[in-house]
C-alpha positions, 0 to 999 in steps of 0.5 A: 514501104508498101508491098504490092502483094498487100494490095493496100485499100484506100479508106475514105469517110464517104458519109452517103457520097455514092459517087465517091464510094464508087470511084474509091472501090474502082480505085481499090481493084485497080492493080495498075494504080497500086503498082504506080503507088509501089513505084512512087514510094520506091523512087521516094524511099529507096533512091532519094531518101525521102519520106513516104510517098506511097499509099499511106501519104495519100490515105492521109491526105485524102482524109485531111482534105475531106475534112477540111472540105466539109468544115468549109462546106458547112459554113457555106463556102461554095466549091468551084465545081458547084459554083462554075458547072452546077454539079455538087458538093459530092463531086467536089469531095470526088475531085478532092479525093482523086487529086489526094490520091493521084498528086504523085503519080509522077514520081513513077518518072522523076521527082523534078517535075513530077506534077506535070508528069502526074498530069498526063498519067492521071489523065487516063487513069481517072477515066477509067476510075469514072466510066460509071459517071455520065460524060460531062461529069466525068470530063469536068471532074477530070479537069478539076482533078488535073488543075488540083494535081498541077497546083500542089506545086511550090509555085502553084495558084489554085483557082478552086476551092478544091485545088487549094484543100489539096494543096494544104492538106498535102503540106499537113501530113507531118506528124510524127513518123512521117518525115524521120527517114532523112534524119534517121539516115544521118542527113542532119539539116534544118529540113530533117530536124524540122520534120522529126519535131512535129509530133501531131497535127489536129484539125478543127472546126473553128469560128468566123471567119477562121472556119479551120483551126490548125493546131500543130504540137511539136517537141522542138522549136525547130518545128517552126521552120516547117511551118512558117517556111513550108506550110505557110507557102502552101496556104499563101495565095491559096485563096483560103488564107482567110478561113484558116488559123495555124498555131503551133505548140511546143511541149518539153520542159527546155523548150517550153521557156522558149515558145509555148504557142506560135501563130502563123499569122504572127 
């Protein structure tokens, strides 16, 4: 688990996005955020036996989400904040990163209902981080970020591309080592076994209309539960279904005879 004394720094590829750069700088300088991330991880790892819900998780989600957003933007998929408020893709990326970093803040209070708790915690923190923005931009980015945060929950219904991206990216933090803790503690069930089976996740630019290819590599076919039951739920109803292709590949001599490729659309 990350220790507050280590002051973990968030790094994202800003690609000349100056407002994103400034926001990340402010986040890394905010000790309160670091303490809250320590608390989310303490509750997840130590008290509940869950996988990591600290800065490493948020970093991974932010980078996955940014990669997806830039692929979609390059294909002229319009972001909600651009379409509805006339702001820029830089603002959309800011929303995506803020939601990726703050979506689990409510776990400082409780796991159940943490999405709702995250809203009132993130509200003030976002204002502190974005003090450099003009008022209108700050208020719109804050609202769009909170929309993305609340809709990462299981029954969420995102109404923006940004929120949908964060919802899916959160579920894609499933590579080897990311979900092993319940398994290694002896909690052997379909959830722990399927999580343990995922080796890596690859996100590539696709064709038309499936702009994003998500390839998941597994060492055991039990990983299909993780994909078909959990990832599928995050993609379904996101509004991005037509743009995403998900395929899973199973390696290993014993498993290859059973299945070598699985598509979410099967």
